[in-house]
All heavy atoms as an XYZ file, in Angstrom:
961
protein
N       8.422     -9.463    -20.954
C       7.428     -8.848    -20.090
C       8.112     -8.215    -18.880
O       9.167     -8.644    -18.472
C       6.416     -9.885    -19.617
C       5.489    -10.423    -20.703
S       4.438     -9.203    -21.499
C       3.338     -8.766    -20.192
N       7.436     -7.261    -18.307
C       7.981     -6.514    -17.182
C       7.540     -7.145    -15.867
O       6.375     -7.486    -15.684
C       7.530     -5.053    -17.255
C       8.092     -4.424    -18.520
C       7.974     -4.273    -16.027
C       7.566     -3.064    -18.810
N       8.493     -7.252    -14.953
C       8.197     -7.818    -13.641
C       7.936     -6.690    -12.633
O       8.339     -5.541    -12.837
C       9.350     -8.696    -13.150
O      10.564     -7.944    -13.195
C       9.484     -9.952    -14.013
N       7.280     -7.054    -11.562
C       6.867     -6.101    -10.536
C       8.059     -5.336     -9.958
O       7.964     -4.139     -9.690
C       6.081     -6.830     -9.423
C       5.814     -5.930     -8.242
C       4.787     -7.397     -9.983
N       9.199     -6.009     -9.791
C      10.352     -5.345     -9.184
C      10.872     -4.173    -10.001
O      11.538     -3.289     -9.471
C      11.476     -6.338     -8.880
C      12.040     -7.010    -10.104
O      11.386     -7.010    -11.163
O      13.153     -7.576     -9.999
N      10.543     -4.114    -11.270
C      10.967     -2.981    -12.107
C      10.125     -1.738    -11.862
O      10.549     -0.629    -12.163
C      10.863     -3.350    -13.591
C      11.698     -4.538    -13.984
C      12.889     -4.297    -14.864
N      12.922     -3.200    -15.772
C      12.756     -3.274    -17.085
N      12.464     -4.419    -17.654
N      12.885     -2.199    -17.825
N       8.923     -1.897    -11.311
C       8.003     -0.769    -11.122
C       7.766     -0.398     -9.668
O       7.285      0.693     -9.388
C       6.643     -1.100    -11.753
C       6.622     -1.315    -13.245
C       5.212     -1.669    -13.692
C       7.115     -0.100    -13.973
N       8.095     -1.285     -8.776
C       7.748     -1.066     -7.364
C       8.533      0.087     -6.756
O       9.608      0.449     -7.212
C       7.997     -2.330     -6.550
C       9.459     -2.647     -6.332
S       9.619     -4.144     -5.359
C      11.391     -4.140     -5.100
N       7.962      0.638     -5.690
C       8.651      1.616     -4.865
C       9.352      0.831     -3.773
O       8.719      0.045     -3.062
C       7.638      2.600     -4.241
O       6.969      3.278     -5.310
C       8.326      3.598     -3.335
N      10.643      1.037     -3.649
C      11.432      0.246     -2.704
C      11.427      0.808     -1.294
O      11.656      0.078     -0.345
C      12.861      0.114     -3.199
C      12.925     -0.666     -4.490
C      14.341     -0.806     -5.035
N      14.334     -1.337     -6.377
C      14.165     -2.615     -6.691
N      13.994     -3.485     -5.731
N      14.171     -3.010     -7.937
N      11.162      2.085     -1.158
C      11.165      2.686      0.174
C       9.790      2.508      0.810
O       8.799      3.038      0.322
C      11.523      4.171      0.101
C      11.510      4.837      1.432
N      12.487      4.618      2.366
C      10.629      5.679      1.997
C      12.204      5.319      3.449
N      11.079      5.967      3.246
N       9.739      1.741      1.887
C       8.476      1.503      2.575
C       8.252      2.579      3.627
O       9.128      2.857      4.437
C       8.492      0.144      3.271
C       8.622     -1.078      2.378
C       8.668     -2.338      3.225
C       7.477     -1.150      1.394
N       7.081      3.178      3.611
C       6.704      4.156      4.627
C       5.797      3.425      5.605
O       4.810      2.806      5.213
C       5.992      5.372      3.999
C       5.551      6.334      5.083
C       6.921      6.063      3.004
N       6.167      3.496      6.881
C       5.437      2.751      7.900
C       4.983      3.662      9.039
O       5.524      4.750      9.227
C       6.303      1.625      8.501
O       7.431      2.198      9.154
C       6.760      0.651      7.422
N       4.007      3.168      9.761
C       3.481      3.855     10.933
C       3.116      2.764     11.934
O       2.512      1.757     11.572
C       2.249      4.674     10.549
C       1.706      5.691     11.538
C       2.728      6.780     11.820
C       0.435      6.311     10.994
N       3.499      2.960     13.174
C       3.254      1.965     14.229
C       1.778      1.968     14.642
O       1.118      3.011     14.594
C       4.150      2.285     15.430
C       4.107      1.269     16.533
C       4.824     -0.048     16.258
O       5.615     -0.136     15.292
O       4.570     -1.005     17.005
N       1.270      0.821     15.052
C      -0.080      0.762     15.615
C      -0.144      1.707     16.810
O       0.876      2.047     17.400
C      -0.444     -0.669     16.072
O       0.544     -1.127     16.993
C      -0.561     -1.624     14.912
N      -1.347      2.135     17.128
C      -1.523      3.080     18.222
C      -1.483      4.529     17.764
O      -1.752      5.444     18.539
N      -1.169      4.742     16.478
C      -1.158      6.094     15.919
C      -2.513      6.370     15.295
O      -3.294      5.476     14.983
C      -0.041      6.234     14.869
C       1.340      5.831     15.362
C       1.823      6.619     16.566
N       2.239      7.954     16.274
C       3.474      8.311     15.950
N       4.426      7.413     15.872
N       3.754      9.570     15.701
N      -2.796      7.629     15.053
C      -4.126      8.017     14.579
C      -4.245      8.007     13.052
O      -3.245      8.082     12.335
C      -4.471      9.414     15.088
O      -3.706     10.389     14.410
N      -5.481      7.954     12.601
C      -5.767      8.059     11.172
C      -5.301      9.412     10.645
O      -4.852      9.518      9.499
C      -7.255      7.863     10.919
N      -5.384     10.444     11.476
C      -4.896     11.769     11.090
C      -3.394     11.726     10.822
O      -2.920     12.292      9.835
C      -5.211     12.795     12.170
C      -4.715     14.226     11.905
C      -5.326     14.791     10.626
C      -5.032     15.121     13.092
N      -2.636     11.023     11.656
C      -1.194     10.898     11.438
C      -0.900     10.149     10.138
O       0.030     10.518      9.409
C      -0.541     10.183     12.616
C      -0.504     11.014     13.874
C       0.029     10.231     15.055
O      -0.773      9.540     15.710
O       1.251     10.327     15.305
N      -1.685      9.140      9.846
C      -1.507      8.392      8.596
C      -1.779      9.294      7.397
O      -1.002      9.320      6.437
C      -2.417      7.169      8.568
N      -2.868     10.046      7.452
C      -3.215     10.947      6.349
C      -2.162     12.034      6.173
O      -1.791     12.363      5.042
C      -4.585     11.572      6.604
N      -1.678     12.571      7.273
C      -0.644     13.608      7.207
C       0.641     13.052      6.612
O       1.285     13.704      5.785
C      -0.377     14.180      8.622
O      -1.593     14.718      9.123
C       0.687     15.252      8.594
N       1.010     11.841      6.999
C       2.208     11.194      6.457
C       2.068     10.965      4.952
O       2.999     11.224      4.184
C       2.447      9.880      7.191
C       3.735      9.128      6.896
C       4.967      9.982      7.154
C       3.787      7.861      7.734
N       0.898     10.531      4.522
C       0.667     10.320      3.090
C       0.757     11.640      2.338
O       1.337     11.702      1.253
C      -0.688      9.653      2.851
C      -0.701      8.186      3.170
S      -2.250      7.400      2.692
C      -3.005      7.193      4.295
N       0.212     12.692      2.906
C       0.262     14.008      2.259
C       1.701     14.510      2.162
O       2.147     14.950      1.100
C      -0.585     15.010      3.032
C      -0.541     16.401      2.434
C      -1.305     17.400      3.268
C      -1.145     18.780      2.661
N      -1.284     19.825      3.631
N       2.429     14.426      3.260
C       3.809     14.907      3.314
C       4.709     14.159      2.339
O       5.535     14.763      1.659
C       4.369     14.743      4.748
O       3.537     15.457      5.640
C       5.788     15.244      4.850
N       4.538     12.850      2.255
C       5.398     12.022      1.392
C       4.867     11.873     -0.031
O       5.493     11.240     -0.863
C       5.549     10.632      2.009
C       6.186     10.613      3.378
C       7.700     10.785      3.303
N       8.307     10.684      4.596
C       8.861      9.583      5.091
N       8.878      8.479      4.399
N       9.396      9.605      6.286
N       3.675     12.427     -0.290
C       3.012     12.311     -1.595
C       2.890     10.842     -2.003
O       3.350     10.427     -3.072
C       3.761     13.119     -2.678
O       4.155     14.371     -2.143
C       2.866     13.357     -3.888
N       2.261     10.074     -1.130
C       2.060      8.645     -1.363
C       0.602      8.295     -1.094
O      -0.122      9.075     -0.489
C       2.986      7.778     -0.476
C       2.810      8.142      0.999
C       4.437      7.921     -0.917
C       3.591      7.272      1.963
N       0.190      7.130     -1.538
C      -1.204      6.735     -1.376
C      -1.449      5.656     -0.352
O      -2.581      5.215     -0.178
N      -0.376      5.210      0.337
C      -0.560      4.163      1.343
C       0.575      4.190      2.357
O       1.667      4.679      2.065
C      -0.612      2.779      0.687
O       0.631      2.465      0.090
N       0.263      3.642      3.530
C       1.244      3.518      4.609
C       1.087      2.125      5.196
O      -0.033      1.689      5.491
C       0.984      4.573      5.719
C       1.922      4.379      6.887
C       1.096      5.984      5.173
N       2.196      1.424      5.341
C       2.155      0.122      6.001
C       2.095      0.335      7.500
O       2.769      1.205      8.045
C       3.379     -0.726      5.639
C       3.326     -1.280      4.252
C       4.099     -0.740      3.245
C       2.498     -2.351      3.947
C       4.044     -1.242      1.960
C       2.436     -2.862      2.664
C       3.220     -2.305      1.667
N       1.294     -0.478      8.164
C       1.141     -0.387      9.612
C       1.967     -1.509     10.242
O       1.863     -2.673      9.832
C      -0.345     -0.507     10.030
C      -1.198      0.522      9.276
C      -0.484     -0.358     11.538
C      -0.748      1.977      9.434
N       2.792     -1.125     11.225
C       3.663     -2.096     11.882
C       3.279     -2.261     13.348
O       2.708     -1.371     13.964
C       5.141     -1.666     11.803
O       5.294     -0.393     12.430
C       5.628     -1.603     10.366
N       3.638     -3.422     13.856
C       3.499     -3.694     15.282
C       4.734     -4.501     15.675
O       4.980     -5.578     15.124
C       2.230     -4.492     15.552
C       1.941     -4.675     17.016
C       0.568     -5.275     17.224
O       0.179     -6.239     16.554
N      -0.189     -4.695     18.143
N       5.538     -3.928     16.554
C       6.806     -4.549     16.961
C       7.682     -4.837     15.737
O       8.217     -5.939     15.580
C       6.572     -5.819     17.762
C       5.651     -5.627     18.919
N       5.929     -4.780     19.970
C       4.423     -6.144     19.181
C       4.931     -4.807     20.824
N       3.994     -5.609     20.370
N       7.774     -3.845     14.832
C       8.610     -3.906     13.618
C       8.133     -4.919     12.579
O       8.845     -5.213     11.629
C      10.072     -4.177     13.973
O      10.562     -3.175     14.821
N       6.936     -5.453     12.728
C       6.366     -6.399     11.765
C       5.176     -5.761     11.082
O       4.311     -5.177     11.747
C       5.929     -7.663     12.515
C       5.471     -8.773     11.604
C       5.164    -10.038     12.427
N       4.161    -10.789     11.732
C       2.847    -10.738     11.971
N       2.379     -9.983     12.924
N       2.014    -11.455     11.263
N       5.117     -5.833      9.759
C       3.989     -5.262      9.016
C       2.741     -6.096      9.276
O       2.740     -7.305      9.049
C       4.305     -5.169      7.514
C       5.448     -4.164      7.297
C       3.061     -4.778      6.720
C       5.958     -4.082      5.883
N       1.697     -5.407      9.759
C       0.452     -6.098     10.105
C      -0.746     -5.603      9.297
O      -1.829     -6.180      9.379
C       0.141     -5.981     11.611
C       1.189     -6.709     12.433
C       0.015     -4.526     12.042
N      -0.560     -4.526      8.533
C      -1.674     -3.999      7.758
C      -1.232     -2.861      6.860
O      -0.053     -2.501      6.807
N      -2.195     -2.295      6.158
C      -1.946     -1.168      5.265
C      -3.139     -0.216      5.355
O      -4.290     -0.659      5.432
C      -1.712     -1.633      3.802
C      -1.301     -0.469      2.908
C      -2.923     -2.368      3.254
C      -0.836     -0.899      1.504
N      -2.848      1.070      5.393
C      -3.878      2.103      5.338
C      -3.655      2.867      4.043
O      -2.536      3.271      3.726
C      -3.803      3.063      6.548
C      -4.735      4.254      6.356
C      -4.157      2.322      7.828
N      -4.729      3.047      3.288
C      -4.645      3.726      2.002
C      -5.506      4.987      2.005
O      -6.314      5.196      2.907
C      -5.141      2.798      0.870
O      -6.539      2.572      1.044
C      -4.372      1.477      0.852
N      -5.331      5.779      0.959
C      -6.178      6.964      0.785
C      -7.650      6.568      0.800
O      -8.477      7.258      1.407
C      -5.862      7.650     -0.550
C      -4.493      8.253     -0.627
C      -4.134      8.671     -2.050
O      -4.474      7.943     -3.013
O      -3.502      9.733     -2.190
N      -7.963      5.469      0.153
C      -9.353      5.005      0.119
C      -9.868      4.686      1.516
O     -11.027      4.977      1.832
C      -9.482      3.754     -0.764
O      -9.202      4.080     -2.098
N      -9.030      4.104      2.363
C      -9.431      3.822      3.742
C      -9.753      5.113      4.481
O     -10.735      5.178      5.226
C      -8.318      3.081      4.494
C      -8.082      1.679      3.969
O      -9.057      1.022      3.572
O      -6.911      1.250      3.959
N      -8.933      6.138      4.282
C      -9.160      7.426      4.941
C     -10.497      8.011      4.494
O     -11.294      8.476      5.311
C      -8.004      8.420      4.651
C      -6.658      7.878      5.168
C      -8.315      9.799      5.202
C      -6.516      7.784      6.664
N     -10.762      7.963      3.196
C     -12.014      8.518      2.664
C     -13.224      7.717      3.138
O     -14.193      8.284      3.647
C     -11.988      8.567      1.114
C     -10.886      9.493      0.617
C     -13.355      8.962      0.553
C     -11.052     10.941      1.023
N     -13.177      6.408      2.974
C     -14.354      5.580      3.258
C     -14.586      5.331      4.742
O     -15.722      5.366      5.211
C     -14.217      4.242      2.538
C     -14.306      4.388      1.043
C     -14.250      3.032      0.368
N     -14.347      3.217     -1.063
C     -13.490      2.727     -1.938
N     -12.472      1.996     -1.532
N     -13.633      2.950     -3.223
N     -13.523      5.034      5.478
C     -13.674      4.606      6.864
C     -13.556      5.740      7.883
O     -13.907      5.554      9.039
C     -12.641      3.533      7.187
C     -12.799      2.283      6.333
C     -11.658      1.314      6.586
C     -11.768      0.095      5.680
N     -10.604     -0.802      5.840
N     -13.048      6.882      7.438
C     -12.900      8.002      8.361
C     -13.831      9.137      7.927
O     -14.828      9.416      8.583
C     -11.434      8.491      8.451
C     -11.311      9.647      9.431
C     -10.497      7.350      8.845
N     -13.527      9.765      6.809
C     -14.324     10.907      6.347
C     -15.752     10.487      6.032
O     -16.711     11.094      6.527
C     -13.661     11.581      5.120
C     -14.513     12.718      4.602
C     -12.256     12.073      5.476
N     -15.905      9.443      5.230
C     -17.234      8.993      4.830
C     -18.069      8.446      5.968
O     -19.296      8.445      5.909
N     -17.402      7.990      7.019
C     -18.115      7.461      8.184
C     -18.250      8.509      9.285
O     -18.690      8.188     10.386
C     -17.385      6.232      8.721
N     -17.868      9.735      8.972
C     -17.964     10.863      9.905
C     -17.273     10.569     11.239
O     -17.815     10.822     12.302
C     -19.429     11.254     10.123
C     -19.558     12.655     10.729
O     -18.647     13.477     10.535
O     -20.569     12.904     11.414
N     -16.060      9.999     11.126
C     -15.254      9.683     12.307
C     -14.234     10.797     12.543
O     -13.801     11.464     11.610
C     -14.516      8.360     12.111
C     -15.431      7.167     11.939
C     -16.178      6.855     13.218
O     -15.606      6.749     14.285
N     -17.494      6.715     13.093
N     -13.807     10.968     13.763
C     -12.788     11.959     14.111
C     -11.412     11.359     13.832
O     -10.990     10.433     14.537
C     -12.907     12.347     15.580
N     -10.696     11.834     12.809
C      -9.427     11.220     12.416
C      -8.352     11.260     13.497
O      -7.509     10.367     13.564
C      -9.004     11.998     11.181
C      -9.812     13.234     11.184
C     -11.052     12.953     11.948
N      -8.385     12.245     14.366
C      -7.378     12.334     15.422
C      -7.616     11.297     16.518
O      -6.684     10.927     17.235
C      -7.361     13.741     16.016
N      -8.842     10.807     16.644
C      -9.175      9.857     17.701
C      -9.242      8.410     17.219
O      -9.269      7.482     18.028
C     -10.515     10.243     18.325
N      -9.266      8.207     15.902
C      -9.415      6.870     15.330
C      -8.034      6.260     15.077
O      -7.209      6.855     14.384
C     -10.208      6.969     14.022
C     -10.698      5.687     13.392
C     -11.606      4.914     14.341
C     -11.443      6.004     12.106
N      -7.780      5.092     15.638
C      -6.473      4.445     15.487
C      -6.358      3.737     14.141
O      -7.338      3.203     13.619
C      -6.241      3.446     16.622
C      -6.218      4.035     18.030
C      -6.031      2.936     19.070
C      -5.134      5.100     18.157
N      -5.137      3.718     13.611
C      -4.909      3.109     12.292
C      -5.289      1.639     12.251
O      -5.776      1.148     11.222
C      -3.446      3.301     11.815
C      -3.166      4.744     11.477
C      -2.440      2.761     12.817
N      -5.111      0.939     13.363
C      -5.468     -0.486     13.361
C      -6.966     -0.718     13.204
O      -7.399     -1.809     12.844
C      -4.921     -1.217     14.588
C      -5.294     -0.623     15.907
C      -4.246      0.328     16.462
O      -3.590      1.059     15.689
O      -4.099      0.360     17.687
N      -7.763      0.326     13.425
C      -9.208      0.210     13.249
C      -9.662      0.476     11.819
O     -10.830      0.223     11.487
C      -9.935      1.147     14.210
C      -9.731      0.737     15.655
O      -9.659     -0.447     15.960
N      -9.610      1.704     16.532
N      -8.766      0.966     10.987
C      -9.141      1.229      9.590
C      -8.245      0.501      8.592
O      -8.512      0.518      7.398
C      -9.142      2.744      9.273
C      -7.753      3.359      9.415
C     -10.173      3.465     10.117
C      -7.620      4.744      8.830
N      -7.184     -0.126      9.066
C      -6.242     -0.782      8.148
C      -6.852     -2.032      7.529
O      -7.772     -2.635      8.073
C      -4.956     -1.156      8.880
C      -5.089     -2.290      9.861
S      -3.509     -2.592     10.684
C      -3.946     -4.046     11.645
N      -6.320     -2.397      6.381
C      -6.659     -3.665      5.752
C      -5.608     -4.673      6.201
O      -4.414     -4.392      6.179
C      -6.630     -3.535      4.231
O      -7.597     -2.617      3.799
N      -6.087     -5.832      6.618
C      -5.186     -6.866      7.100
C      -5.846     -8.219      6.859
O      -7.058     -8.334      7.051
C      -4.929     -6.660      8.597
O      -4.025     -7.611      9.080
N      -5.115     -9.201      6.416
C      -3.689     -9.178      6.120
C      -3.401     -8.400      4.835
O      -4.293     -8.186      4.009
C      -3.340    -10.653      5.944
C      -4.611    -11.280      5.453
C      -5.722    -10.511      6.131
N      -2.156     -8.008      4.684
C      -1.721     -7.275      3.495
C      -1.627     -8.259      2.335
O      -1.038     -9.336      2.470
C      -0.347     -6.604      3.742
C       0.157     -5.927      2.495
C      -0.439     -5.628      4.896
N      -2.237     -7.895      1.218
C      -2.168     -8.725      0.009
C      -0.842     -8.414     -0.686
O      -0.479     -7.249     -0.844
C      -3.341     -8.423     -0.953
C      -4.688     -8.533     -0.231
C      -3.281     -9.316     -2.182
C      -5.027     -9.909      0.261
N      -0.140     -9.462     -1.084
C       1.170     -9.240     -1.682
C       1.411    -10.064     -2.924
O       0.626    -10.947     -3.280
N       2.528     -9.753     -3.553
C       2.942    -10.433     -4.776
C       4.456    -10.561     -4.763
O       5.153     -9.693     -4.223
C       2.448     -9.669     -6.031
C       2.650    -10.499     -7.301
C       3.114     -8.293     -6.127
C       1.887     -9.971     -8.507
N       4.963    -11.613     -5.338
C       6.406    -11.816     -5.426
C       7.001    -10.833     -6.435
O       6.389    -10.545     -7.468
C       6.715    -13.250     -5.861
C       8.191    -13.546     -5.797
O       8.884    -13.291     -6.812
O       8.671    -14.001     -4.750
N       8.169    -10.332     -6.125
C       8.819     -9.318     -6.963
C       9.094     -9.800     -8.378
O       9.210     -8.994     -9.296
C      10.121     -8.852     -6.314
O      11.042     -9.923     -6.217
N       9.172    -11.104     -8.597
C       9.477    -11.645     -9.933
C       8.242    -11.883    -10.794
O       8.348    -12.248    -11.964
C      10.257    -12.945     -9.792
C      11.622    -12.735     -9.134
C      12.221    -14.031     -8.724
N      11.353    -14.585     -7.672
C      11.572    -15.704     -7.022
N      12.602    -16.428     -7.322
N      10.747    -16.123     -6.082
N       7.054    -11.669    -10.205
C       5.816    -11.851    -10.966
C       5.668    -10.744    -12.016
O       6.217     -9.652    -11.865
C       4.608    -11.826    -10.039
C       4.531    -12.999     -9.098
C       4.228    -14.282     -9.830
O       5.063    -15.180     -9.832
N       3.081    -14.389    -10.432
N       4.890    -11.025    -13.026
C       4.645    -10.055    -14.087
C       3.684     -8.964    -13.620
O       2.838     -9.209    -12.754
C       4.054    -10.748    -15.309
C       4.922    -11.820    -15.967
C       4.162    -12.470    -17.113
C       6.235    -11.226    -16.464
N       3.806     -7.783    -14.204
C       2.902     -6.684    -13.834
C       1.453     -7.036    -14.175
O       0.534     -6.574    -13.499
C       3.314     -5.336    -14.465
C       4.647     -4.876    -13.916
C       3.334     -5.400    -15.962
N       1.255     -7.862    -15.173
C      -0.110     -8.286    -15.499
C      -0.692     -9.129    -14.367
O      -1.886     -9.052    -14.085
C      -0.156     -9.059    -16.827
O       0.814    -10.126    -16.778
C       0.151     -8.151    -18.008
N       0.159     -9.910    -13.704
C      -0.287    -10.680    -12.537
C      -0.674     -9.735    -11.403
O      -1.653     -9.978    -10.689
C       0.809    -11.633    -12.051
C       1.153    -12.702    -13.075
O       0.265    -13.071    -13.878
O       2.314    -13.158    -13.078
N       0.105     -8.660    -11.234
C      -0.206     -7.662    -10.201
C      -1.555     -7.010    -10.486
O      -2.381     -6.853     -9.585
C       0.899     -6.609    -10.127
N      -1.786     -6.648    -11.733
C      -3.055     -6.018    -12.115
C      -4.220     -6.976    -11.864
O      -5.266     -6.567    -11.349
C      -3.015     -5.582    -13.571
N      -4.049     -8.237    -12.207
C      -5.096     -9.237    -11.983
C      -5.395     -9.400    -10.489
O      -6.553     -9.476    -10.085
C      -4.693    -10.593    -12.568
C      -4.680    -10.616    -14.076
O      -5.274     -9.707    -14.701
O      -4.062    -11.537    -14.646
N      -4.343     -9.428     -9.673
C      -4.507     -9.587     -8.229
C      -5.223     -8.381     -7.622
O      -6.106     -8.531     -6.783
C      -3.135     -9.785     -7.577
C      -3.091    -10.253     -6.136
C      -3.848    -11.568     -5.950
C      -1.640    -10.401     -5.692
N      -4.859     -7.190     -8.083
C      -5.537     -5.977     -7.605
C      -7.014     -6.007     -7.979
O      -7.876     -5.680     -7.162
C      -4.882     -4.726     -8.191
C      -3.552     -4.394     -7.609
S      -2.886     -2.913     -8.423
C      -1.236     -2.890     -7.764
N      -7.299     -6.396     -9.180
C      -8.692     -6.459     -9.640
C      -9.483     -7.500     -8.854
O     -10.599     -7.236     -8.406
C      -8.734     -6.792    -11.129
C     -10.128     -6.987    -11.689
C     -11.014     -5.754    -11.592
O     -10.486     -4.622    -11.587
O     -12.250     -5.922    -11.521
N      -8.898     -8.647     -8.651
C      -9.574     -9.723     -7.927
C      -9.918     -9.327     -6.488
O     -10.981     -9.662     -5.984
C      -8.701    -10.970     -7.933
C      -9.374    -12.202     -7.411
C      -8.506    -13.417     -7.585
N      -7.142    -12.950     -7.794
C      -6.177    -13.630     -8.400
N      -6.398    -14.804     -8.833
N      -4.980    -13.138     -8.565
N      -9.008     -8.589     -5.841
C      -9.222     -8.191     -4.445
C      -9.802     -6.780     -4.299
O     -10.030     -6.332     -3.183
C      -7.913     -8.292     -3.658
C      -7.468     -9.699     -3.450
N      -7.991    -10.504     -2.469
C      -6.567    -10.461     -4.120
C      -7.421    -11.692     -2.535
N      -6.559    -11.692     -3.531
N     -10.014     -6.110     -5.442
C     -10.557     -4.739     -5.440
C      -9.691     -3.807     -4.583
O     -10.185     -3.069     -3.734
C     -12.002     -4.713     -4.942
C     -12.931     -5.621     -5.704
C     -13.106     -5.164     -7.126
C     -14.133     -6.027     -7.835
N     -13.701     -6.479     -9.129
N      -8.372     -3.854     -4.819
C      -7.419     -3.017     -4.093
C      -6.530     -2.270     -5.075
O      -6.493     -2.602     -6.265
C      -6.545     -3.843     -3.117
C      -5.784     -4.941     -3.864
C      -7.402     -4.417     -1.994
C      -4.815     -5.718     -3.002
N      -5.804     -1.273     -4.579
C      -4.951     -0.442     -5.434
C      -3.476     -0.522     -5.075
O      -2.650      0.094     -5.736
C      -5.404      1.009     -5.353
C      -6.806      1.210     -5.867
C      -7.215      2.640     -5.736
N      -8.599      2.799     -6.120
C      -9.270      3.906     -6.001
N      -8.692      4.978     -5.495
N     -10.519      3.980     -6.375
N      -3.148     -1.238     -4.002
C      -1.759     -1.370     -3.552
C      -1.464     -2.818     -3.195
O      -2.292     -3.474     -2.565
C      -1.501     -0.503     -2.313
C      -1.697      0.952     -2.559
N      -2.948      1.548     -2.484
C      -0.825      1.926     -2.887
C      -2.819      2.831     -2.761
N      -1.549      3.084     -3.008
N      -0.266     -3.269     -3.570
C       0.184     -4.607     -3.217
C       1.550     -4.505     -2.547
O       2.424     -3.764     -3.015
C       0.358     -5.477     -4.466
C      -0.865     -5.897     -5.248
C      -0.450     -6.569     -6.542
C      -1.733     -6.831     -4.410
N       1.738     -5.273     -1.493
C       3.072     -5.416     -0.920
C       3.871     -6.289     -1.881
O       3.334     -7.234     -2.457
C       2.987     -6.071      0.444
N       5.126     -5.972     -2.061
C       5.985     -6.756     -2.943
C       6.990     -7.493     -2.068
O       7.656     -6.884     -1.221
C       6.720     -5.867     -3.965
C       7.598     -6.714     -4.872
C       5.709     -5.061     -4.788
N       7.077     -8.799     -2.263
C       7.968     -9.594     -1.420
C       9.066    -10.266     -2.233
O       8.926    -10.506     -3.426
C       7.170    -10.646     -0.651
O       6.546    -11.527     -1.572
N      10.148    -10.517     -1.520
C      11.282    -11.258     -2.065
C      11.879    -12.030     -0.903
O      12.123    -11.450      0.163
C      12.309    -10.301     -2.666
O      13.413    -11.022     -3.168
N      12.081    -13.302     -1.087
C      12.627    -14.162     -0.031
C      11.807    -14.024      1.250
O      12.357    -13.883      2.339
C      14.101    -13.849      0.206
N      10.498    -14.006      1.112
C       9.540    -13.974      2.235
C       9.591    -12.699      3.060
O       9.125    -12.682      4.201
C       9.726    -15.198      3.124
C       9.630    -16.489      2.374
N       8.465    -16.935      1.795
C      10.572    -17.419      2.082
C       8.682    -18.082      1.193
N       9.952    -18.406      1.348
N      10.154    -11.631      2.516
C      10.176    -10.340      3.215
C       9.570     -9.281      2.298
O       9.752     -9.328      1.073
C      11.609     -9.945      3.568
N       8.848     -8.330      2.877
C       8.276     -7.243      2.083
C       9.394     -6.258      1.763
O      10.060     -5.737      2.658
C       7.115     -6.565      2.821
C       5.966     -7.567      3.003
C       6.632     -5.329      2.045
C       4.790     -7.053      3.798
N       9.603     -6.043      0.462
C      10.720     -5.201      0.004
C      10.248     -3.964     -0.755
O      11.055     -3.144     -1.169
C      11.704     -6.006     -0.877
C      12.357     -7.114     -0.066
C      10.997     -6.570     -2.112
N       8.940     -3.852     -0.946
C       8.434     -2.705     -1.688
C       6.923     -2.715     -1.764
O       6.261     -3.563     -1.174
N       6.429     -1.754     -2.519
C       4.990     -1.637     -2.732
C       4.775     -1.255     -4.186
O       5.573     -0.513     -4.774
C       4.351     -0.602     -1.772
C       4.920      0.778     -1.973
C       2.832     -0.595     -1.887
N       3.728     -1.781     -4.771
C       3.362     -1.410     -6.129
C       1.903     -0.966     -6.104
O       1.067     -1.587     -5.452
C       3.605     -2.559     -7.144
C       2.709     -3.744     -6.894
C       3.495     -2.075     -8.572
N       1.647      0.137     -6.777
C       0.288      0.683     -6.808
C      -0.259      0.625     -8.220
O       0.484      0.432     -9.189
C       0.291      2.135     -6.319
O       0.858      2.981     -7.291
N      -1.549      0.846     -8.325
C      -2.189      0.866     -9.630
C      -1.582      1.977    -10.490
O      -1.447      1.829    -11.707
C      -3.721      0.978     -9.489
C      -4.150      2.333     -9.007
C      -4.419      0.592    -10.766
N      -1.151      3.070     -9.865
C      -0.482      4.148    -10.609
C       0.818      3.663    -11.235
O       1.165      4.056    -12.345
C      -0.188      5.331     -9.688
C      -1.398      6.094     -9.257
C      -0.983      7.262     -8.357
N      -2.142      7.772     -7.656
C      -2.216      7.930     -6.363
N      -1.195      7.671     -5.575
N      -3.314      8.395     -5.806
N       1.541      2.832    -10.480
C       2.807      2.303    -10.998
C       2.594      1.469    -12.257
O       3.472      1.412    -13.123
C       3.499      1.432     -9.943
C       3.893      2.202     -8.703
O       4.218      3.409     -8.818
O       3.863      1.600     -7.606
N       1.444      0.844    -12.358
C       1.171     -0.022    -13.508
C       0.981      0.764    -14.804
O       0.940      0.184    -15.879
C      -0.050     -0.900    -13.238
C       0.063     -1.837    -12.035
C      -1.193     -2.684    -11.916
C       1.299     -2.700    -12.100
N       0.910      2.074    -14.709
C       0.782      2.910    -15.902
C       2.117      3.105    -16.618
O       2.144      3.542    -17.758
C       0.205      4.282    -15.527
C      -1.180      4.260    -14.906
C      -1.570      5.672    -14.479
C      -2.197      3.671    -15.851
N       3.218      2.770    -15.978
C       4.545      3.015    -16.531
C       5.125      1.929    -17.453
O       6.056      2.224    -18.175
C       5.543      3.243    -15.391
C       5.184      4.426    -14.564
N       5.345      5.723    -14.979
C       4.645      4.498    -13.327
C       4.932      6.524    -14.040
N       4.489      5.826    -13.031
N       4.622      0.712    -17.486
C       5.289     -0.342    -18.248
C       5.484     -0.085    -19.723
O       6.470     -0.531    -20.295
C       4.392     -1.567    -18.057
C       3.604     -1.298    -16.860
C       3.488      0.180    -16.762
N       4.585      0.617    -20.359
C       4.698      0.800    -21.799
C       5.998      1.520    -22.140
O       6.756      1.089    -23.003
C       3.486      1.585    -22.352
C       3.660      1.887    -23.823
C       2.215      0.784    -22.126
N       6.311      2.584    -21.436
C       7.535      3.327    -21.688
C       8.763      2.510    -21.347
O       9.745      2.533    -22.063
C       7.529      4.637    -20.889
N       8.729      1.774    -20.244
C       9.883      0.987    -19.827
C      10.123     -0.163    -20.795
O      11.249     -0.484    -21.125
C       9.677      0.450    -18.395
C       9.733      1.620    -17.410
C      10.720     -0.584    -18.030
C       9.374      1.238    -15.992
N       9.060     -0.788    -21.272
C       9.190     -1.936    -22.162
C       9.845     -1.560    -23.483
O      10.425     -2.388    -24.148
C       7.808     -2.559    -22.402
C       7.900     -4.027    -22.740
O       8.891     -4.666    -22.350
O       6.961     -4.537    -23.387
N       9.752     -0.299    -23.859
C      10.339      0.164    -25.115
C      11.846      0.307    -25.035
O      12.522      0.400    -26.039
C       9.717      1.503    -25.517
C       8.232      1.436    -25.789
C       7.881      0.526    -26.946
O       8.614      0.536    -27.959
O       6.888     -0.214    -26.851
N      12.410      0.364    -23.815
C      13.858      0.566    -23.646
C      14.661     -0.622    -24.063
O      14.337     -1.704    -24.005
C      14.159      0.932    -22.204
C      13.493      2.214    -21.716
C      13.805      2.433    -20.239
C      13.976      3.406    -22.504
C-alpha cells in the first residue's frame, strides 16, 4: 500500500497572520495551489483553502482586502503522520469534511496532502 509521504507536497506555502484574504487568494493563484498554511511567529496555526475563500469571503460578501486570514482560517490544522496509508488520509478527510491535511513526521509538519493528490496512487502503485 502507498503511504502519504509518497504523495504529499513537501514545499509548504505559508502566510503570516495579519495578512488579508486577498493576499492568500493571490498566493494560491500564483503558486497554483489550493491551500496556504497560516503562521504566527513561525508556528503553523491554521490553514486557508480555496473553499474558505469561496464560502467565507465571496459567499459571505466580504471585502477580501480587508478580511484577515485568521478570521477565515481553519484551526487547529488536521494532520496525518507521513507513514500512514493514503486510505487513512482519505478516511480522515471524509470524516472531517476537508480537502487538505497537514503531513507530519517527528511531530513537525513536513508537507501537505490534498484530495487531488489521492488521485495518483493507482499509477504509482503499478511501479
